[in-house]
C-alpha positions as a Python dict, from the first residue, in 0.01 Angstrom:
ca = {
    (1, 'M'): (0, 0, 0),
    (2, 'R'): (87, 389, -77),
    (3, 'L'): (-15, 636, 50),
    (4, 'M'): (21, 955, -178),
    (5, 'I'): (15, 1309, -27),
    (6, 'M'): (-29, 1602, -270),
    (7, 'F'): (-56, 1979, -173),
    (8, 'D'): (-36, 2313, -305),
    (9, 'L'): (18, 2586, -50),
    (10, 'P'): (28, 2957, -51),
    (11, 'M'): (376, 3063, -34),
    (12, 'I'): (315, 3458, -23),
    (13, 'S'): (409, 3601, 328),
    (14, 'S'): (678, 3492, 564),
    (15, 'R'): (397, 3286, 762),
    (16, 'D'): (296, 3098, 452),
    (17, 'R'): (658, 2983, 379),
    (18, 'R'): (735, 2874, 735),
    (19, 'N'): (389, 2687, 750),
    (20, 'Y'): (522, 2530, 389),
    (21, 'R'): (839, 2447, 551),
    (22, 'R'): (696, 2269, 885),
    (23, 'F'): (442, 2087, 658),
    (24, 'R'): (722, 1933, 469),
    (25, 'K'): (961, 1872, 754),
    (26, 'H'): (642, 1650, 917),
    (27, 'L'): (584, 1449, 595),
    (28, 'I'): (948, 1370, 567),
    (29, 'Q'): (922, 1286, 945),
    (30, 'E'): (665, 1065, 892),
    (31, 'G'): (825, 849, 644),
    (32, 'F'): (733, 1026, 317),
    (33, 'L'): (960, 1077, 41),
    (34, 'M'): (932, 1333, -265),
    (35, 'M'): (803, 1218, -593),
    (36, 'Q'): (791, 1575, -704),
    (37, 'F'): (800, 1916, -572),
    (38, 'S'): (464, 1898, -423),
    (39, 'I'): (383, 1530, -424),
    (40, 'Y'): (492, 1292, -153),
    (41, 'V'): (450, 926, -109),
    (42, 'R'): (497, 660, 166),
    (43, 'V'): (483, 284, 175),
    (44, 'C'): (232, 173, 414),
    (45, 'S'): (169, -218, 545),
    (46, 'N'): (-204, -192, 530),
    (47, 'T'): (-472, 55, 478),
    (48, 'Q'): (-549, 88, 857),
    (49, 'S'): (-202, 189, 884),
    (50, 'A'): (-220, 416, 591),
    (51, 'K'): (-563, 581, 728),
    (52, 'A'): (-379, 652, 1073),
    (53, 'I'): (-50, 809, 860),
    (54, 'E'): (-331, 1027, 670),
    (55, 'R'): (-495, 1124, 1038),
    (56, 'R'): (-183, 1239, 1168),
    (57, 'V'): (-87, 1439, 816),
    (58, 'A'): (-418, 1618, 845),
    (59, 'A'): (-373, 1726, 1202),
    (60, 'L'): (-41, 1900, 1086),
    (61, 'T'): (-203, 2036, 747),
    (62, 'P'): (-210, 2441, 775),
    (63, 'E'): (-535, 2618, 708),
    (64, 'A'): (-443, 2803, 434),
    (65, 'G'): (-398, 2566, 47),
    (66, 'L'): (-509, 2274, -60),
    (67, 'V'): (-399, 1906, 65),
    (68, 'Q'): (-503, 1612, -67),
    (69, 'S'): (-424, 1214, -32),
    (70, 'V'): (-499, 895, -212),
    (71, 'M'): (-420, 532, -146),
    (72, 'L'): (-273, 292, -401),
    (73, 'T'): (-221, -54, -405),
    (74, 'E'): (118, -173, -479),
    (75, 'K'): (-24, -305, -807),
    (76, 'Q'): (-199, 43, -917),
    (77, 'Y'): (131, 221, -818),
    (78, 'Q'): (349, -23, -1023),
    (79, 'A'): (172, 53, -1329),
    (80, 'M'): (204, 409, -1315),
    (81, 'H'): (320, 548, -1656),
    (82, 'F'): (635, 779, -1706),
    (83, 'I'): (540, 1007, -2016),
    (84, 'S'): (845, 1194, -1999),
    (85, 'G'): (1193, 1109, -1764),
    (86, 'E'): (1305, 827, -1569),
    (87, 'P'): (1158, 645, -1294),
    (88, 'S'): (1349, 607, -981),
    (89, 'T'): (1541, 303, -899),
    (90, 'D'): (1587, 385, -560),
    (91, 'I'): (1530, 125, -286),
    (92, 'L'): (1385, 377, -40),
    (93, 'N'): (1083, 415, -275),
    (94, 'S'): (1039, 62, -357),
    (95, 'A'): (797, -218, -208),
    (96, 'E'): (1115, -404, -140),
    (97, 'R'): (1177, -211, 147),
    (98, 'T'): (853, -299, 329),
    (99, 'I'): (958, -610, 573),
    (100, 'M'): (604, -778, 701),
    (101, 'I'): (657, -966, 1067),
}
């Protein structure tokens, strides 16, 4: 299971920029990896853990702007098409790093 967070936050005032930096920092601390500038993704063990992480992210979301999430199965994520550019071969962005106990 993958949890993807997509956001568009305002960057007008210094407060907006601070909120953006804090939100991005919290995503990274939660284990998200940047796919693109405003799209972060994280591998989750199951739907229940993805929903729990989604609730934690929602609690940290700034009031202004747009933040969206989507849960994808591994099969859906692996079926992603790259129209331009190359897919990352980084092990951090792979299902291989998930260990089930």
